[in-house]
C-alpha positions in Angstrom: 99.8 92.4 145.4 99.7 88.6 145.6 99.7 88.5 141.8 102.8 90.6 141.6 104.6 88.2 143.9 103.5 85.0 142.2 106.4 83.1 140.6 104.4 82.1 137.6 102.9 85.5 136.8 104.8 88.2 135.0 103.2 91.6 135.3 103.8 94.1 132.5 102.5 97.3 133.9 102.3 100.6 132.0 102.2 98.6 128.8 100.1 98.2 125.6 99.6 95.3 123.3 100.6 96.5 119.8 100.3 93.4 117.7 98.9 89.9 117.9 99.4 87.2 115.2 99.1 83.5 115.1 96.4 81.3 116.4 95.4 79.2 119.4 98.4 77.7 121.1 100.7 79.8 118.9 99.9 83.4 119.5 102.8 85.9 118.9 102.2 89.1 120.9 104.2 92.3 120.7 103.9 94.5 123.8 105.1 98.1 124.1 106.3 98.7 127.7 106.2 102.4 128.0 109.0 104.4 129.5 108.3 105.4 133.1 111.3 107.6 133.4 111.7 106.1 136.8 113.6 102.9 137.4 111.0 100.8 139.3 113.7 98.5 140.7 115.5 101.5 142.3 112.5 103.6 143.3 111.6 103.2 147.0 108.4 105.4 146.7 109.7 107.8 149.4 107.9 110.7 147.8 110.7 113.3 147.9 110.3 113.9 144.2 106.7 114.8 144.5 107.4 117.4 147.1 109.6 119.4 144.8 107.7 118.9 141.5 106.3 122.3 140.4 103.9 120.9 137.7 100.3 120.4 138.8 97.5 118.7 136.9 94.0 117.2 137.7 94.2 113.8 139.3 92.4 111.3 137.0 92.0 108.7 139.8 90.2 111.2 142.0 87.9 112.1 139.1 89.5 115.5 138.8 88.4 116.5 142.3 92.0 117.0 143.4 95.3 117.5 141.7 98.6 115.5 141.4 102.1 116.3 140.3 103.8 115.4 137.0 105.6 112.6 138.9 103.1 110.5 140.7 101.8 107.1 141.8 98.3 106.6 140.4 96.9 105.3 143.7 98.4 103.9 147.0 97.9 100.2 146.1 99.4 100.5 142.6 101.8 97.7 141.5 104.7 98.2 141.3 105.0 100.8 144.1 107.1 103.1 142.1 106.6 106.6 140.6 106.1 107.5 137.0 106.6 110.8 135.1 103.8 112.1 133.0 105.7 113.6 130.1 102.6 115.4 128.9 102.6 117.4 132.1 106.3 117.6 132.9 108.0 120.9 132.2 110.3 119.2 129.7 113.4 116.9 129.5 114.8 117.9 126.1 116.4 120.1 127.2 115.8 119.6 130.9 113.7 122.6 132.0 113.4 121.6 135.7 115.2 118.4 136.9 114.2 119.0 140.5 112.9 115.4 141.0 116.3 114.0 139.8 118.2 116.3 142.1 116.5 115.1 145.3 116.3 111.4 144.4 118.9 109.7 146.6 118.4 106.3 144.8 119.2 108.0 141.4 116.0 106.3 140.0 115.1 109.1 137.6 116.1 108.4 134.0 115.0 111.1 131.5 116.6 109.1 128.7 114.5 106.0 129.3 112.9 104.7 126.1 109.8 102.5 125.3 110.7 98.8 124.9 109.1 96.3 122.6 108.6 92.8 124.2 107.8 89.8 122.0 106.0 87.0 123.6 104.8 83.5 122.6 101.4 82.9 124.1 99.1 79.9 124.2 95.8 81.6 125.2 94.6 85.2 125.7 92.1 86.5 128.3 90.7 89.9 127.5 89.8 91.9 130.6 90.0 95.5 129.5 87.0 96.7 131.5 84.5 99.3 130.7 84.1 103.1 130.3 81.8 105.5 132.1 79.2 107.7 130.5 80.0 111.4 130.5 76.7 113.3 131.2 78.0 116.7 130.0 75.8 116.5 126.9 72.6 116.4 129.0 72.3 120.2 129.4 69.1 120.1 131.4 71.0 118.4 134.3 73.8 121.1 134.3 76.7 118.7 134.9 79.9 120.6 134.4 78.0 123.9 134.9 76.6 123.5 138.4 79.4 122.6 140.9 77.1 120.5 143.1 75.9 118.2 140.4 78.3 115.3 140.4 78.4 111.8 139.0 78.2 108.5 141.0 82.0 108.0 140.4 82.8 111.4 141.9 80.5 110.6 144.8 82.5 107.4 145.5 85.7 109.4 145.7 84.2 112.1 147.9 83.0 109.5 150.5 86.1 107.4 150.4 88.7 107.7 153.1 91.4 107.7 150.4 89.6 110.3 148.4 90.4 114.0 147.8 88.7 115.1 151.1 90.0 112.1 153.1 86.5 110.8 153.7 85.0 114.1 154.8 81.8 114.3 152.8 81.5 117.8 151.4 80.0 119.3 148.3 82.5 120.6 145.7 80.9 124.1 145.4 81.5 125.4 149.0 83.0 122.5 150.9 79.9 122.3 153.2 78.4 119.0 154.2 75.2 118.4 152.2 72.1 117.5 154.2 69.6 116.8 151.4 70.9 114.7 148.5 69.1 113.6 145.3 70.2 110.6 143.2 69.0 110.4 139.6 69.1 106.9 138.0 69.6 105.7 134.4 71.7 108.7 133.4 73.1 107.6 130.0 71.3 104.2 130.2 67.9 103.0 128.9 67.6 106.2 126.8 67.2 106.7 123.1 68.3 110.3 123.3 71.4 110.2 125.5 74.0 107.5 126.1 72.8 103.9 125.4 69.5 102.0 125.3 70.7 99.1 127.4 70.5 98.8 131.2 74.0 99.3 132.8 73.2 96.5 135.4 75.2 98.0 138.3 73.7 101.5 138.8 70.6 100.6 140.9 72.4 98.6 143.6 75.3 101.0 143.6 72.9 103.8 144.5 71.2 101.7 147.1 74.6 101.0 148.6 75.5 104.7 148.6 72.3 105.7 150.4 72.9 103.1 153.1 76.5 104.3 153.5 75.3 107.9 153.9 72.7 106.9 156.5 75.3 104.9 158.4 77.9 107.7 158.5 75.6 110.7 158.4 72.2 109.7 160.0 70.8 113.3 159.6 71.0 113.3 155.8 67.9 113.1 153.7 68.3 110.9 150.6 65.9 110.8 147.6 66.3 108.4 144.6 64.6 109.3 141.3 64.2 106.1 139.3 62.6 104.5 136.3 62.7 101.0 137.7 64.7 99.6 140.5 66.4 96.4 139.3 67.4 94.5 142.4 67.7 91.1 140.8 70.9 89.6 142.5 71.3 87.5 145.6 70.4 89.7 148.7 69.7 92.7 146.5 66.0 93.0 147.3 66.7 92.8 151.0 69.3 95.5 150.6 66.8 97.7 148.7 64.1 97.2 151.3 66.5 98.0 154.1 67.3 101.3 152.5 63.6 102.1 152.5 63.3 101.1 156.1 66.1 103.6 157.1 64.3 106.4 155.5 65.5 106.6 151.9 62.7 108.0 149.7 62.2 106.6 146.2 60.4 108.7 143.7 59.3 107.0 140.5 60.1 109.4 137.7 63.2 110.7 135.9 63.7 114.5 136.4 63.3 116.7 133.4 65.5 119.6 134.6 67.8 120.8 137.3 68.2 124.5 138.1 70.8 126.1 140.3 70.5 128.9 142.9 73.5 131.2 142.4 73.2 132.4 146.0 73.1 129.2 148.0 74.4 126.7 145.4 71.4 124.5 146.1 69.6 122.7 143.3 66.0 122.4 142.3 64.8 119.2 140.6 61.6 119.1 138.6 60.0 115.7 138.1 56.7 114.0 137.3 56.0 111.3 139.9 54.5 108.6 137.7 53.0 106.8 140.7 50.9 109.8 141.7 50.7 111.6 138.4 51.7 114.8 140.1 54.4 117.3 139.0 56.7 117.8 141.9 59.7 120.0 142.8 62.5 119.2 145.3 65.4 121.3 146.6 68.8 119.6 147.3 72.2 120.5 148.5 73.7 118.0 146.1 72.5 115.9 143.1 74.3 112.7 142.2 73.9 111.4 138.6 74.0 107.6 138.5 75.9 107.3 135.2 75.8 104.2 133.1 78.7 102.2 131.7 79.8 101.8 128.1 82.5 100.0 126.2 86.0 101.4 126.4 86.6 104.1 123.8 89.5 102.2 122.4 87.7 98.8 122.3 87.9 98.9 118.5 91.7 98.4 118.9 91.3 95.1 120.8 88.7 94.0 118.2 91.1 94.6 115.4 94.1 93.0 117.2 92.2 89.8 118.0 89.6 89.7 115.2 86.6 89.9 117.5 83.0 90.7 117.0 80.9 93.2 118.9 77.2 93.3 119.8 74.9 96.2 118.9 75.7 97.7 122.3 79.4 97.8 121.4 80.6 95.2 123.9 82.5 92.2 122.7 80.5 89.2 121.4 81.0 85.8 122.9 81.1 82.6 120.8 77.7 81.5 122.1 75.6 83.3 124.8 74.6 80.0 126.5 77.1 77.3 125.6 80.3 79.4 125.4 79.7 82.5 127.4 83.4 83.3 128.1 84.8 82.2 124.8 85.5 84.6 122.0 84.7 83.6 118.4 88.5 83.6 117.9 89.8 80.3 119.3 92.0 80.6 122.3 90.7 84.0 123.3 88.4 84.4 126.4 86.6 87.2 128.1 86.5 88.3 131.7 84.5 91.1 133.3 82.8 94.1 131.7 84.5 93.9 128.3 81.8 91.4 127.4 78.8 93.2 129.1 78.1 95.4 132.1 78.3 93.3 135.3 79.0 93.7 139.0 82.0 92.5 141.0 80.6 89.1 141.8 79.7 88.3 138.1 83.1 89.7 137.0 84.9 87.4 139.4 82.8 84.4 138.3 83.5 85.1 134.7 87.2 85.6 135.3 87.4 82.2 137.1 85.6 80.6 134.2 87.9 82.2 131.7 91.0 81.1 133.6 89.6 77.5 133.8 88.8 77.5 130.0 92.3 78.8 129.2 93.9 76.3 131.6 92.1 73.4 129.9 93.7 74.3 126.6 97.1 74.8 128.1 97.1 71.5 130.0 95.8 69.5 127.0 98.8 70.5 124.9 96.7 69.9 121.8 93.7 71.7 120.4 90.5 70.1 119.0 89.7 71.9 115.8 86.2 72.3 114.3 85.1 69.7 111.8 83.8 72.5 109.6 86.9 74.0 108.0 88.0 75.0 104.5 90.4 73.0 102.3 92.2 74.3 99.3 92.6 72.2 96.1 96.1 73.0 95.0 95.4 71.8 91.4 92.4 74.2 91.0 93.9 77.2 92.9 95.0 80.1 90.7 97.0 81.8 93.5 94.9 85.0 93.3 94.7 85.4 97.1 91.0 86.5 97.2 90.3 83.9 99.9 92.9 85.4 102.2 91.5 88.8 101.7 88.0 88.0 102.9 88.8 85.6 105.8 87.7 87.5 108.9 90.0 85.5 111.1 93.2 85.7 109.0 93.2 81.9 108.9 94.4 81.8 105.3 98.0 82.7 104.7 99.0 83.8 101.2 102.0 85.4 99.5 101.9 86.6 95.9 102.5 83.8 93.5 102.0 81.2 96.1 99.2 78.8 96.9 97.3 79.9 100.1 97.4 77.7 103.1 94.6 77.3 105.6 95.5 77.3 109.3 92.8 74.9 110.5 93.3 75.8 114.1 92.3 79.4 113.3 89.5 78.6 110.8 86.0 79.1 112.2 84.2 77.6 109.2 82.1 80.6 108.1 82.6 79.6 104.4 83.3 83.2 103.2 86.4 82.0 101.4 84.6 79.2 99.6 82.0 81.6 98.3 84.6 84.1 97.2 86.7 81.6 95.2 85.8 81.9 91.5 87.5 78.6 90.6 85.9 76.1 92.9 89.3 75.5 94.6 88.0 75.7 98.2 85.9 73.0 99.7 84.0 73.7 102.9 83.8 70.5 104.9 80.1 69.5 105.6 78.9 72.5 103.6 80.3 71.7 100.2 79.1 73.2 97.0 77.7 69.7 96.0 75.7 69.3 99.2 74.1 72.8 98.9 73.3 72.5 95.2 71.8 69.1 95.9 69.5 70.7 98.5 68.5 73.4 96.0 67.7 70.8 93.3 65.7 68.6 95.8 63.6 71.6 96.9 62.7 72.7 93.4 62.3 69.3 91.9 58.5 69.4 92.2 56.2 72.4 91.9 59.0 75.0 92.0 56.6 77.9 91.4 55.2 77.3 94.9 58.5 77.2 96.7 60.3 79.9 98.7 64.1 79.1 98.7 65.7 80.6 101.8 69.4 80.5 102.7 69.6 80.9 106.5 72.7 81.3 108.7 73.0 78.8 111.5 73.4 81.1 114.4 70.7 83.7 113.8 68.1 83.4 111.0 67.9 79.6 111.1 67.4 79.8 114.8 64.9 82.6 114.3 62.9 80.1 112.1 63.1 77.6 115.0 61.8 80.2 117.4 59.0 81.1 115.1 58.1 77.4 114.9 58.1 76.7 118.7 56.2 80.0 119.2 53.5 78.6 116.8 53.7 81.6 114.6 52.1 81.2 111.2 54.1 81.5 108.0 53.8 79.7 104.5 54.2 76.0 104.6 56.2 76.0 101.3 59.1 78.0 102.8 62.2 75.8 102.4 65.3 76.6 104.5 68.9 75.7 103.5 71.2 76.1 106.5 74.7 77.5 106.1 77.0 78.4 109.0 77.1 82.0 107.8 75.2 84.0 105.1 78.7 84.7 103.7 78.8 81.0 102.6 76.0 81.7 100.0 77.9 82.2 96.8 76.3 83.8 93.7 76.2 80.4 91.9 73.8 79.0 94.5 71.3 81.8 93.9 71.7 81.5 90.2 71.2 77.7 90.5 67.9 78.3 92.4 66.6 80.6 89.7 67.7 78.1 86.9 65.7 75.4 88.7 62.6 77.6 88.6 62.6 79.4 92.0 60.3 82.4 91.8 61.8 84.0 94.9 65.1 83.6 96.8 65.9 85.0 100.2 69.4 85.2 101.8 69.2 85.8 105.5 71.8 86.1 108.3 72.8 87.9 111.5 72.4 91.6 112.1 75.7 93.3 111.3 76.4 94.0 115.0 75.7 90.4 115.9 77.7 88.5 113.2 79.2 85.5 114.8 82.0 85.6 112.3 83.1 89.1 113.0 82.2 90.9 109.7 81.7 88.1 107.2 78.2 89.1 106.3 79.5 92.3 104.7 80.6 90.0 101.9 76.9 88.8 101.7 75.9 92.4 100.9 78.5 92.9 98.3 77.4 89.7 96.5 73.8 90.7 96.7 74.7 94.1 95.1 76.5 92.3 92.2 73.6 90.0 91.7 71.0 92.7 91.6 73.0 94.6 89.0 73.4 91.4 87.0 69.7 90.5 87.1 68.8 94.0 86.0 71.2 93.7 83.1 69.8 90.3 82.0 66.2 91.5 82.2 65.4 89.5 85.4 63.4 91.4 88.0 66.0 92.1 90.8 63.2 92.1 93.4 63.1 88.3 93.1 66.2 88.3 95.3 65.7 89.5 98.9 68.1 90.1 101.7 67.1 90.2 105.4 68.9 90.2 108.8 67.1 88.2 111.4 68.3 87.4 114.9 67.6 84.2 116.8 65.1 86.0 119.0 63.2 87.5 116.1 60.7 84.7 115.4 58.0 87.2 114.7 60.2 89.0 112.1 61.1 85.7 110.5 57.4 84.8 110.1 56.5 88.3 108.8 59.4 88.2 106.2 58.2 84.8 105.0 54.6 86.0 104.6 55.7 89.1 102.7 58.0 86.9 100.5 55.0 84.6 99.8 53.0 87.6 98.6 55.8 88.6 96.2 56.0 85.0 95.0 52.4 85.2 93.8 53.3 88.2 91.6 56.0 86.2 89.7 54.5 84.5 86.6 55.6 81.4 84.7 56.8 83.5 81.8 59.3 85.4 84.0 60.6 82.2 85.5 61.0 80.5 82.1 62.8 83.6 80.8 65.2 83.6 83.8 66.1 80.0 83.2 66.9 80.5 79.5 68.8 83.8 79.9 70.9 82.4 82.8 71.7 79.4 80.6 72.7 81.7 77.7 74.8 83.8 80.1 77.0 80.8 80.8 77.9 80.4 77.1 81.0 82.1 75.6 81.6 84.3 72.6 79.4 84.1 69.6 77.3 81.3 71.0 76.4 83.5 74.0 75.6 86.5 71.7 73.4 84.4 69.4 71.5 82.8 72.4 70.9 86.3 73.9 69.5 87.7 70.7 66.8 85.1 70.6 65.5 86.0 74.1 63.2 88.8 75.0 62.3 89.6 78.6 58.6 89.5 79.5 59.4 92.3 82.0 59.0 95.9 80.9 62.1 97.7 82.2 61.2 100.4 84.8 63.4 103.5 84.8 64.1 104.4 88.4 63.5 108.1 89.0 66.3 109.3 91.3 65.5 112.0 93.9 67.8 115.0 94.2 71.1 113.7 95.6 72.8 116.0 98.2 76.6 116.2 98.3 78.1 113.2 100.0 74.9 111.1 99.6 74.2 108.1 97.4 70.9 106.8 96.0 69.5 103.5 97.3 66.4 101.5 96.5 64.4 99.1 98.7 64.0 95.9 96.8 61.0 95.0 99.0 58.7 98.1 98.7 60.4 99.9 95.8 61.1 103.1 97.8 64.0 105.2 96.4 66.0 107.4 98.9 69.4 108.9 99.5 71.7 108.7 102.5 75.3 109.6 103.3 77.7 107.0 102.0 81.3 106.9 100.7 81.8 104.2 98.0 85.2 103.4 99.6 83.4 102.4 102.8 82.4 98.9 103.8 78.6 98.3 103.4 76.7 98.6 106.7 73.3 97.4 107.9 71.0 99.3 105.5 67.3 99.2 106.1 64.3 100.9 104.4 63.5 104.2 106.1 59.8 103.7 105.6 58.3 102.6 109.0 55.9 100.1 107.5 58.7 98.3 105.6 62.1 98.4 107.3 63.4 95.7 104.9 67.2 95.1 104.7 66.9 94.4 100.9 68.6 97.7 100.0 70.2 98.0 96.6 72.9 100.7 96.0 72.0 102.4 92.8 74.4 104.0 90.3 74.2 107.7 90.3 
């Protein structure tokens, strides 16, 4: 309510963001303000319209436990305090099939002809606080949710026990409206599971259940409450005391997740079968009501926000911050900040803390009036540029603006410095400051200047695989001493010329490594890495160079063990590469750089020491495509549409799991 009255805050309720363009300090946002069909300035929220509305539908706010009319206020504290007509439920306005709400409205606030409005705004910074979704346990058939009336979710429980809920705070079970005396709570429903929902912990469920049991004991001392749990994670301030207090008042905690719930058709009671992992005994309990403590998940339409603001997501589906420790509320896109559960599951206290931090970060930018841009940005040489626009097409941030026939321009305030554009340019027209072609080639040459046959050349992205190497080092994990890392901000900075240069200087093996697809700090830039690797593998095959000499791996900052294991495996492969192979690769790559007859003549003089191996393709089902692991040689098929973007492929063999997966022709 205070926000609605603040002179510097404009609330656009019942609205959706349709488009965002521009960059930090200069965002242009288009908002669609949906038609309410009720003039919020005239409506006095008297409720006369609701009394005459004949259309009834389940009330979403009350979790479907009660109903509402087609004209309604979502909840009593809604801002503005004005009604809205749900046209999906209304009997119709074209032609008017009912019109009763309009007839009784003394303020004449009903307007069936109201239209959506588009509002264009110029914005300096953006805070994303779109919240989270809740897991639907219907798919867990053994729990009977949706089939047994007295199996409810924790969200439905909250509405039943609330004074503003569908039963006005009278705690009854949905099946027969009787007050339940024995209640079972099942934890981790849709969380920490490889079968249902998500593998991550939803953070809030344990303490929410502890709070609910204390609330029940306070209001209904005669209830018996049982909590079935995997682990109770009471990690916050005062949480452990709260957990112990619930035990002291008689709440019973059973360590074990029930395998099945059965229902008595006569009484509506529920039997819960569970293995108590503390006693090792199989136990059965009977309850009047079972509450499923459901986990949380990203909003179903979170992909829309990601596309609008060019954001990344984690493997869990939540939005990825710029840095988990140094910039926990900043998005990778400059000028965009996160607040609340859009970034990860969190409770009210943590959400408020993050919201305060996001507001402070946004205010710092607004007060400064100017933005400090990163030193690592791209620059276009107008004399070398051929106006093809490839760079604009691959930029994950839309930081390069291009029109056909024009030289592209880089918006430095929006550029994140991933280097994808520089690697994509075929004419050397783009310079990446601090990661120039000259600097990277100089590192390659220095590494391979002496004893190149013993060296492992590794291109490692700054945020993940390079940090994974650091983690392996500080963890004292063993890997070959002749591994040499070349740091790039993103694996997408590694252009094909760098890898060819390494082979021409005598490198027996080259590894390109970067973030896992879901963790890419530059949204989706490492998809370009996969496309380039595919082109190089095909080219190497054509030239008679063993494609397996180029490897591709995704390694996170926490995967020090994987980094060390990959390096050891790479070293074993290095030992299989002989001097004749390396010398041939040098000569054939030199010949490939020639043109016309000179190239043809040079190629005719060369003969690969490698005997070509014809890959035997397995039967290819419809809609599948053949792939080959370049690490272990395993050939397999999987569903894939050639029009799709590449995704994080890995070898299906359990002992391999390499990401060096080549898409075969076939």
